[in-house]
C-alpha positions as CSV (number, residue, x, y, z in Angstrom):
1,M,16.6,-2.3,-35.6
2,T,19.1,-0.9,-33.1
3,L,21.3,-3.0,-30.7
4,D,19.0,-1.9,-27.4
5,D,16.0,-3.3,-29.6
6,Q,17.8,-6.3,-30.0
7,N,18.5,-6.8,-26.7
8,A,14.9,-5.8,-25.1
9,P,13.4,-9.5,-25.2
10,D,16.6,-10.5,-22.8
11,R,16.0,-7.6,-20.5
12,A,12.4,-8.7,-20.4
13,K,13.4,-12.4,-19.8
14,A,15.9,-11.5,-17.2
15,A,13.3,-9.2,-15.1
16,R,11.3,-12.3,-14.5
17,R,12.7,-14.8,-12.1
18,A,9.8,-16.2,-10.2
19,R,8.3,-19.3,-11.4
20,L,4.2,-20.1,-11.0
21,E,3.0,-23.2,-11.7
22,A,-0.7,-24.6,-11.5
23,R,-2.8,-28.0,-11.9
24,I,-5.4,-27.4,-14.3
25,T,-8.0,-29.9,-15.9
26,F,-7.7,-30.6,-20.0
27,A,-11.0,-28.6,-20.5
28,Q,-9.7,-25.5,-18.3
29,K,-6.5,-25.6,-20.3
30,A,-8.2,-25.9,-23.8
31,L,-10.4,-22.9,-22.7
32,L,-7.1,-21.0,-21.8
33,E,-5.0,-22.2,-25.1
34,R,-8.5,-20.9,-27.3
35,A,-8.4,-17.7,-25.5
36,A,-5.0,-17.2,-25.6
37,K,-5.0,-17.9,-29.8
38,L,-8.1,-15.5,-29.7
39,S,-6.2,-12.5,-28.0
40,G,-3.1,-13.1,-30.0
41,H,-0.6,-14.1,-27.0
42,S,1.0,-17.3,-26.1
43,L,-0.7,-19.3,-23.0
44,S,1.9,-18.1,-21.0
45,E,1.5,-13.9,-21.4
46,F,-2.5,-14.8,-21.4
47,V,-2.5,-16.7,-18.5
48,V,0.0,-14.2,-16.9
49,R,-1.9,-10.9,-18.1
50,S,-5.4,-12.3,-17.0
51,A,-4.0,-13.4,-13.6
52,Q,-2.4,-9.8,-13.1
53,E,-5.5,-8.3,-14.1
54,T,-7.9,-10.0,-11.9
55,A,-5.4,-9.5,-9.0
56,A,-5.3,-6.3,-9.6
57,R,-8.9,-5.5,-9.5
58,I,-9.6,-7.5,-6.5
59,V,-6.8,-5.7,-4.4
60,R,-8.1,-2.3,-5.7
61,E,-11.7,-3.4,-4.7
62,Q,-10.7,-4.3,-1.4
63,E,-9.0,-1.1,-0.7
64,L,-12.0,0.6,-1.7
65,M,-14.5,-1.2,0.4
66,S,-11.8,-1.2,3.5
67,L,-11.7,2.7,3.2
68,G,-15.2,2.9,2.1
69,T,-16.9,2.6,5.3
70,R,-14.4,4.5,7.2
71,D,-14.6,7.3,4.8
72,R,-18.4,7.1,4.2
73,K,-19.1,7.5,8.3
74,A,-16.5,10.7,8.1
75,F,-18.2,12.2,5.5
76,V,-21.8,11.9,6.5
77,V,-20.7,13.3,9.9
78,A,-18.8,16.2,8.1
79,L,-22.1,16.8,6.2
80,L,-24.4,16.8,9.4
81,K,-22.2,18.5,11.9
82,P,-20.0,20.6,9.8
83,T,-17.1,22.6,11.7
84,A,-16.2,26.2,11.4
85,P,-13.4,27.0,9.3
86,G,-10.1,27.4,11.4
87,S,-8.1,30.6,11.3
88,R,-5.5,29.2,8.4
89,L,-8.5,28.5,6.3
90,R,-10.0,32.1,6.9
91,K,-6.6,33.5,6.1
92,A,-6.4,31.8,3.0
93,A,-9.5,32.3,1.5
94,R,-9.2,35.9,2.4
95,R,-5.8,35.7,0.3
96,Y,-7.6,34.0,-2.3
97,N,-10.2,36.8,-2.7
98,K,-7.5,39.6,-3.1
99,V,-6.0,37.8,-6.0
100,P,-7.1,39.6,-9.4
101,G,-9.4,37.7,-11.8
102,Q,-10.6,35.2,-9.3
């Protein structure tokens, strides 16, 4: 084990500066403890990982939904009323078609 390996837990602890507390029922705590044990993690690790995964999923879904409506409308308009290619796109297409092996 190298010196860096020995200091890894200290670095991980140093990075964790915020604290989160929650009041839960005894049944909720028992369920969380059981799930943590089954997954091979401490209760704190399990709760933090689960909360982080759920939070990331919710944020990702919300961002997709927010963009979805606007982007869907733009896509439909582009399909129904396509614009003609501009001069730069036509020029790029001509260059592409001149490349051997295309």
